[in-house]
N, C-alpha and C positions, 0 to 999 in steps of 0.2 A: 376750152375749159373742160368740156365733157370728156374729151379724149385723155387729157392729162390726169384727171381724177379717176380714170378707170371705171366710169359708170356704165360703160357698154350700152350707151344710148344710141340708137340709129333712127333714121327717119321712118316714120310710119307711111306706108303706102296708102294712097287715097282709095278707099274701098267704100262701096255702097253709099251713094249720095255724097261722095267727097269727104267722108270723115277720116281723121288721122288716128291711127292706133299704134301702140308700142310694138317694137319688133319682137320682143320676147313673148308678147302676148299673141302674136300672129298665129302660131300653130294652134293655139287653143281657140282663136276666133274662127279659123277654118274648120276646126273640128265641130265647133258649135254651129257653123253654117251647114255642114253636112248633116248634123243631127237634126237641124231645122227642116232640111229638105226631106229627110227620111220621115220626120214627123208629119209633114204635110201630106206625103204620099200615103202615110198610114191613117190620115184623117185626124191626128192629134196635134194641137197648137202648143209649142214650147216657147218659153221666154228666152230671148237672146241676151247673153251677158256681154256688156259692151267694153269692160276693162278688167284686166287681171295683171298683177305683178307680185313678186316674192320678196326681193330685198334690194337695198341700195348700199353703196360703199362710200365712205368718207375718210380722208386721211387724218391721222391724229397730228397733234401739235401744229395746227394751222396758225400762222403768225400774221396773216394779211389784215389790212385795215377794214375791208369789207366782209360782210358775212359770207361764209363759204357755201358755195352752191353744192347741194346734195343730189337733187334729181327733180323730175317733173311728173306730176300725176295728170292723166288725161283719160277721158272717156269718149266713146263713139257718139254719145249723145250731145257732146259739146260741139256746136257748129260755129263757135267763134262769135256769137252774138251776145255774149255775157249773160246768157240765161242760166248757166250752170255755175253753181257755187261749190268749191272744194273745202271740206272740213278735215281737221287733223286732231287726233287725241292719242293719249298714251304717255309714255315716259319722256319727260323733258320737254313736252310741248309748251311753248310759251316762254320757257327759260333757256332751253338749249336749241330747240328746233322751232321754226316758224314756216308757214305756208302762205303763198299768195292765193287768196280765195278765188280769184278770177282765172289766173293762169295755171294754178296748181304747182308752181315752183316751190321747192323745199330748200331752205337755207339753214346752216348751223350758225348760231349767234356767237359762239365762243369756241376756243380751241379745246379739243377733246384729247383724253389720255387713255390709250388702250389698256395700260396697266392698271388704271382705276376701274374702267368699265369697258368691256370689249364689244358690246352691241346693245341696241335699244329696240324695244318692240313698240310699234305704233299702229294705229287704226285710221283708215281714211274712208271718206264717203263723199259721193257727189249728190247734191240736192238741188232742187229748183230754187233759183235766185229769188223768185217772187213769192212762191207759196211755201217754200221750205220743205216741200215734199221730197223724200229720197228718190233719186232717179236710179240709183244702183244700191245693192246691199252693201253694208259696211264690210270692208276688207282689211285684213291684218297683214302687216309687212314688217321687215327687220332692216334696221340701218346698222351695218357692221362697221366698226372702226378699223381701218386698215393700218397695220403696224408700220412704223418707221424705226430705224435703229437709233433710239434715243436713250438707251440704258447700257452702261458699261458693265462688264462682269465684276462681281464682288466676291471677296472671300469673307464669309460671314463669321468664321471662327478665328480669324487672324488677330494679332500676330501669333505665331506658333512656336512651340518649344519642343525640341527633340534631342535625343542622345543616341550615340553609337559608340561601341567599344573602340578604344584606340587599337592601332595595329590591325584593323580589319582589312580584308582583301577588297579590291575594287569591285563595285557593283553591289555592295552590301546595302540592303534596304534600310532606309532611314525613316521615312513616313510618306503619307499621301495627303495632298491638299486638293480641295475641290472648290471651284468658283461657280456662282450662279448668275444667270442673265435673265432679267425680267422681260425681255422682248419675246415676241411670238416665235417659238421654235419651228412652227409649221410654215412660216412665211419667210422665204429667202434665207440668208445666212446671218440674220441679226443675232441669233442665239448660238451660233456655232463657235465654240471656244477652243483656243489653242494656247498651251502653256509653254513658257520659255523662262530661262534663268538669266537675270540681268546682272546679278552680283553673287559671287561664290564659286566661280570657276577658277582654277581647274579642279577644285576639290570635290564638287558635287555636280550632279546632273539631274534633269527632270524629264520625264516622259511627256511629250507634247500633247498627247491625247488623254492620258489617265491622271497626270499630275503626280506620279510616283517619283519620289526623290531618292537617289542612291549616291553612294560614295563613288567618286570618279578616280581618286588616287588611292593606291593601297598603302598600308603601313603608316598611316598618319599617327604621329607621336603626340600624346597628350602633354608630355613634359616639354615639347617644343611649342605647341600652341593648343590651347584647350578649348576655346570658344570660337565658333564661326558664325557669321551672320550672312544668311543667304536671302537674296531678293528674288521673288518669283513673280512673273507677269502672266496674266490671263487676258487674251485679246479675242474679241468676237469677229464676225465676218470672215471666219476661217483664217484669221491672221492677215487678211488682205489690207492693202492701204486704205485708209479711211475708217477702219474698224475702231471701235472703242476698246480701251484696255483698263484693267485694274491690277494692282500689285499688293503683295503682302510680304511680311518679313518672317523668316524662320531662324530662330536662334538654336544652333546645333552645338551640343557639348560632347566632347570626346570623353567617355567614361574610362576610369582607370583600370588597368590590368597590371598584375605583378610582373613587370618586365624589367625592373631595375633592382639590383641587390643593394643591401646597406653598405655604406662606406664610411670609415672613420676619417675625420678631417686631418688627423696626424697619427703617426705610428707610435708615438710614446707620450704617455700622460704622466705628469709628476704631481704627487700629493704630499702634503705636509700634515702630519697627524700628531697631536700632543699625546704623550704617554698616559695621561690621566683620562683619556676618552673611555667612556663606559662601554661595556660589551653590549652590542645591539644598536649602537648609535651609528648614524651615517657619517662617514669620514670623507666622502668625495663623490663626484658625479662625472660620468663620461657619456658621450653620445655619438652614435653612428647615424649618418644622414641617409635617408631613403627618399628618392625622388617621387616615389609613388604616394598615394594618398589613402586615407582611411585604413581599413584593415590590411591592405597591401603594403602599408608602410609600418606595420607593427613589427618591432624588433625585439628579439629575445637575447638576453645577455647571459653569459656563463663564463666561469673561470676555468681556464685550461688546466687539467690536473697536472701536478708536478710543481716544481719550483717552490715558491713560498706562499702560495695562495691559500693554504689551509688556515691562515690567521684571519682571512677575510671571506666575505660572502657578497654576492651581487644580486640585486633584484631589478626587475624591469618596471618602469613607470609607463602605463598604457596611455596616459594623457600627453606627457611630454616626450615619450619615446627615449627616455634617458636610462642609463644604467647606474643604479645607486649602490655604491660600495659600502658595506656594513661591516663593522668590526665584530668578529666572532670570538676572539680571545683577548685577554688583557695584554697591553703593550708595556714593555719595560725598557726604558732608554738604556739603563745600565746593563741589560742583558743583550739586546739587539737593537741597532739603531736604524736599520733600513730593510725593506722587503721589496722583491721584484717578482711579478707574475704577469701572465697574459690573459687577456679577456677576448672572447669571441662574440661577435654580433651576427645574428642570422634572422632571416624572415620567418615569421610564424606561419604564413600561408603561402604556399608555393603554387605556381602555375606550370603544369607539365609542358605547355607549348613553348616555354622559353628556357627550359633547363639546358638546352644546347648552348646557351650563351655563356655558361660557366657556373661555378658554385655561387649560390646566393648567400654569401657570408663574408665577413672580413675579420681580421685579427689585429689587436693593438697591444702594446706593452704598458703596464702600469708600474711605476716606481713610487714606493711610499717611504718617506723619510720621517722617522719618529723624533719628535721634539722633546727635549728634557723639560720636566716640570718639577718645581719644588713641591715634594709630596710630604704628607704627614708621616710620623714614625709608624713602623709596622711591628706589631707584637709577634712573637715567635709562635704563638698559638692563637687559634680563633676564640678559645674560651679556656678558663682555668677552673679546676676543682680542687678544694682543700678540705681534708678531714681533720677535725679537732675534737678532743674530749671536752665535755662540759665542765670538768673541774680544772681545766688548764689555767695556770696562774696568769694574772694581768701582766701585760708587756711581753708575753712570750711570742716569739716569731713563729708563725704557723705556716708560712709559705712565701713565695715571691713571684713576680711577673717580670718579663723582659721585653723591651721594645728597642728598636734601633732605626736610625735614619739611613735609608738605602741610597739617598742621593749622593752625588759626587762630593758635596760639601761635608757630608757625614757629621751633622750637627749633634751636640749632646742632647739628651732627653731627660725631662723631669716628670715625676709621677705624682698623681694626686687621686683622692677618692671623691667621686661625685656623690654628694649626700642628697638622697631623694626622700628618705624616711628617717625617723629618729633612730631606728634600730641600726642604721648604717654607722652610727657613732660608736658601735662596739669594736670597731677596728681602726687601725692606723697604718700608714704606709710610709716607708722611707722615700723621700723625694728623689734621691740619687740612685740608691740601690734597688728600689722597687720591692723591698721586703715588707710583708704584711704581718702585723702583730695585733694582739688583743688589747683593747682599751679597758675592758671590764670583764667580770665573770660572765660566762655563758650559761644559760639554763635551757637544757634540751626540752623540758616540759613546757616551757613558754614559747620557744621558737626552735624548731628542729633544723631549719635551713635558712641561710642568709645569702642573698644575691646582691652583690655590690658591683659598682661600675668603677673601673680604674682608668684614669685618663693619662695618656702620655703626650707631652707637648715638646715641640722643638725649641731649643734655647734661642737660636738665632732667628726664629720666626714663630713667635708664640701663637700666631693665628692658626697655624697648622697643628692639629692634634688628632688623636685617635682614641677610641674607647674599646675596652674589652670587659666581658662579664666574668666575674669571679664568684663561684658558688662555694660557700662554706657550709659543710655538713657537720652539725654538732652531734658527736657520738655520745651514746648513753653511758653513764656510769651507774652501776647497780647500787642505788641508794634507797630504793623503796622495796619493802618485802611484798611478796604476793599475798593475796587475800582471797578467801572464798567468795565466789560471786554472790551467793545468797546464803544467809545463815538459816539453813533449812530446819523446819520442824516436821518430823516424819513420825511414823508409827511402826510398831512391830506386832504381829499377831501372836496371841497366846499359844497357838499351835504351830508357831514357826519352827523350821527345821534348822539344823546346824549347817552353816555355810550358805545360808540364804541371803541374797543381796536385797536389802530393804530400801536403799536409796543410792542414787548416783550423784556425785558432786563434781564441780569444776572450780577454777580459780582465775584471777586476772591480776595483772601487774602493770603499774603505771610507767615503769622504766622501759620495758621492751615494746616494740610495735606489735600490732595484732597478729602479724604473720611471723612465724619463727619462734613463738613462745614455747618454753619447755618447763613443765612443773613436775614436782615429785610429791606424793602424798604418803603419809605414814601416821602411826599412832605415837604419842609421846613415849619416850623410853622410860621416864621416871614414873609413869602411871601404868599400873597393870590392870587392864580391863578384862574381866573374865566373861563378860556378856557380849561385847562387840569388838570388832577389829576393822582396820582400814585396809582395803586391797587396791593397790595402784594398777590401773589398767594399761599404763604406758602411753596413752594418747591424750594426756593432759586432763584426764578424768579419773575418778576413783569411786569405789563402792563401799558402803557400810555393810558389813557381813556379820551375821549372828555367829556366836561361838558356842551356844548351848541351846537347849530346848526347855520348855516348861516355864515360860513367862506368865505371871499371874498378876492381874490388876489389884486384887485384894492384898497382895503381898507388897508390890511396888508398882506404882502407876507411871512414873517418869524415870528415864535414864538420861544422863548427860554423857555425850561421847565427844571427847576432844580430838581434833584432826590437825596435824602439822602439815603445812604447805611450804615447799622450798623451791626456789627458782634455780636456774642454771648459770646465773651471772657470777662474776668474780668481783669481790667476795660474795659468796652465796648469802642470800637473804631468805628468811623464813618467818612465818607467823602461825599462830594457833587459833583455830576457830572451833566453836562448840556447837554441836547439834543436839537438839532435844528430841528424845524418842519416847513416844507414848505407847503404852500397852493397851491393845484393843482386842475385842472378840471378833473373830473372822469365821467365814465359812471354810470348808475343807479346801476349796480352790483358792483361798486367800482373799476373797472379797470381804469388805468390811461389813460387820453387823452392828456393833455398838461400840462407842468410845466416849470420849468427852463431848461436850456440846460443839466444840470446834471440829471434831473428827467427822461429824456428819457431813461436813462440806468438803471433805477431802476428795480427791479424784476417784477413790474407790467407792464412795457413798453416792447419795443423790446429787445430781448435778444442780447447778444454780438455776437453770431453766426449769427443772422439775419442781424445785421448791417454790419458785415464783408462780408457777401455774397452780400449785396447791393453794398458796395464799390468795391468789386471784379468785379462785372458785369459792373460797371461804368468804371473801368480801362480798361477792355477788349474792351468795345465799343469805348473808346477814342483811343486805339491802332489801332483798325480797321479803324477809320476815318482818322487817321494820315497816315496809309499805303495807303489808297485809294487816298488821296490828293497827296501824294508823287508820286504815279504811274501816276496820271494825269499830274502832272507837268513834269515828265520825258518824257512822250510822246510828250508834246508840245515843248520840247527843241530839239527834234530830227530834224535835217535839212537834206537837200538833200545830202550833202557831209559830214555827221556826222562821218563817219568811216574813220580811217587812213589806212585801209587795201586797197589792190589793188581792184579797182572797174571796171577792164576791162571787166569782165564777166557780169556786171550789165547794164541793159537797163532801163532808166527812161522815163516814158511816162507822158505826160500832155495833155489830150484830151478834155479840157473844152474850149469852144469857148469864146474868149475874147471880150472886149468892145472897142477895138481900143486904141488909145492913151490916152483915159480917165483912163485906168488902170495903167498908168505910175506911178501915185501918190499913187496907192493902193498896190504896191509891191516894196520892197527894193531890188535893184539889188546887193547890197553888199553881200547878201547871195550867189548869183551865182558866184560872183567874187572870193570868197574864198581867201580873202586877205592874209590869212596866207600862203597859197601855193604860192601866187604871191610874198610875201615878201621873202620866202625862196629861190625861184628861182632867184629872182633879186639879192639877196645877193650872191648866189652861182655863178651866171654867170657874176656878175659885171654890170648888166644892170641898176642898180639903187642903191640908198642908203637907209639906214633905215629911214632917215628923209623923203625921197621922198615917200616911201611906207606909212609911218605913216600919212603924210600930205594928201596923196591921199585918204587913208582909212577914215580919218576924214571927208574929203570933201564928199566922197561917202556916208558916214554914216549919214551926216547931210542934204544933198541936194538930190533932185531927179536926176535921170539919165538924163544927157544932151548930147549934141553932142560930147562934149569933152571926155565923158566917153567912147565913142566908141573906141577911140584909145587905151585906157588902156586895154579894153577887147580884142581888136585885138592882142595887144602885148602878152597878157597872152596866147591866143590860139596859137599864133606862137611859143612861148616858149614850150608849152606842146607838139606841133607837133614835134619840133626839138628833144625834149627828147625822144619821142617815136620812132623817125626815126633813130637817131644817137646813142641813149644810148646803153650801153652794156647789159642792162637787158631787151632788147626788147623780148617779148614772141614770141614763134614760131607759133603763131596763130593770127588771126584777132580779134580785139576787137572793139566794138561799144561804143564810148564815146559821150554822148549827153550833150550839153551845153544849159542850159535853159535860153536863152535870145532871144529877138525878133529882127529880122533884120529891116533895114530901107529902105526907098524908095518904099514901097509897095503901089500900086495904090489903093489897098483895105484898106489901112491904117492898123491899128492894128487889129489882129484877136485873140489876146490872152489877158488873164487877167494879164499875166506876164509883168512886167515893160519892156517896149520896148525902143529902142533908134533909132534915124533917121540916116540911112546910107547915106553917100554922094553918090549922083547919079552918080558922076563922078569917083567913086572908081573903080580902075582897079585891078581885082583879078587874072590877068594873072601871076603875080609874084608868085602865088602859085605853078605854074608849075616848078619853080626852086627848090622847096623843095624836089622834088622827084617824081618818077612815081606814087606814091600813091595819089598825090594831083592834078594830071592832070584832073581827073574827077571832083574834087571839083571846080577847076578853071572854067571848062565849065559850071557847074551848077550855079556858082555865077556871071556869066556875067551879064551885065546890062539888057539884054533883058529878061533873065529868073529870075531875082531877084524879079520881081513883083509877080511871081508865088510861091515863097518860103513861106512856112508856118511859124508859130510862132517859131518853133524849128528847128535848123539846126543840122544835124547829120553828123559826120565825121567818116569814116571808116579808121582805122589805121591798 
């Protein structure tokens, strides 16, 4: 077993007390013994190593029923008395590998696969059986899996697809294949692969070492055989008997080259084409066959010049490779019944390598037979134009149309008018002769041109008909006279010279079109005008020309100038228009100075824009003046008590020294009384009636302040003080209310320009103390002794 498994185990010689040691450890044991001797000689004691090994070998894929023997561990210290215990640790111990603790034999418990794992690293140690003390240091060794040929070569990328151009020479490279073998390439011939071809000869060959596939036969034709299936084998063991093999398939396609010309299947093609076929329509198809494929099979068709091929054209269809014959001109069975021409088919893409085989084109003859078709009548013209005067009598023949049947049957034709609009009823047509006549009077001013459709129908086949357009132009008859375009109103300067053109005129006519009009202008013969004349400029315009000088407005302001306008029609028509000429004063250069009101706006005066600008400025100035006056009046209307808001925070001062009682008549106390407030308070408190207030107001407004007015003012002040003292809306702060009236009893008389009133010298103001603490001070100020010192204004603090 040891020899078969290649473990290289030999008997150990009995050395030193009869111990058995491995053969491969023997040289190292001798070296250790020599080192021990040298150590003793030198006086140093060294430890002797009793066992050493490096690796074991075991075959993969073991199929036996018993565990596979791997090898044996042994130490010099083992004397066979079972005192030494061998231990094993590392990869796979217990599951893959096991050891006999007494003998040191190592076994593999299962079959191993080198392709899965090629070696295992383990550690072994010898210990004392009884004490467990290590007898030797732990040593590491490797168990290598020895390869056997158990894997066949494999093509990982197969099956393969390749292509090679057809007509290639022998030995042309096709492709290269490669097989892999999982066995150990360093051990024996298990991974040495040899390639061979099993199927595909004699067309292809393969290199046994490299796997390169090449063509074996030259000039293989795709049109004979396009697809080849080649079977390649890869065998290990160098191809020897017993080696494993793997195969793959290669599908090789011969790619096309242009080595075949197009060929028509027959030399003559017959086509039947109705004569009614429209120009540009396809009338037939022909095809030349090319054995090549794709672009090498593209065929171009052409008509050989000459013969009768000018009536047709041919195009190539890239998809079907057909030649489509197209009609290029109208066919007429009655004129020509057959056509013969040749068509050539050639390759669009040529390969110079094969031009020696001959021309890559072919020719065929095409014969076209024209079929007779029952066709509608044909008019002699594609359109008709008829001119007629607008005064043509009804039922007058104005023209005719002609149509005929060109078929062999030569059927009779009937005519009719296709009514599309009501105006088409102005005409009628003879059904047999095709003459057109008027049905009613024509009016050029209503419709200058009529377009009618005339239908020609075959008698023996009414379904077949044809139409033609007839244009009827209504010619003008000179029935309207020309007229001046505008009845001008113009002017002439007082200093105008003789022969001066003062106005240019033109005319219009309803009869004639805008282009080609011709008018003549002149003065009436029966009227002799010594002031103005009409000068015809010859371009459909004329001018009004002065014949004298010295026009004066005070002598004559207006002149009427008649103008005769005549057209060039026959008979000639004319009309007379009148122009009004005003006499105006002008500058020396002819610019207008003054005239009537209308002359101001003539082109020589102020322009409309200038007049509008002047008027706009005037309006703006007027608005500014009105706003200014309104603001002035508003300021004058403001009075001392103009506002209805609370004026307790306002202090009104008047510090102009008055002129005494003389100012009484210069100021109205009604303003200070504020009769509106007096009225409201009296009505609210019941101290008076509306009539009393009104009467008193009227009195005060009409008469100066008298002594009787003092009582009214006193009552008003009293009421206001009561409101401020007892009202619920009394502010939490003091306010100064100033009443602008002058007290009485002053020895200095009046000191203010405000209207004053004379106070009663016997007036007792002590009653003011009863109004509250706030008025005690006022009562002391207004006593009789101090009254003469009071100024014109009395102020009350509330």
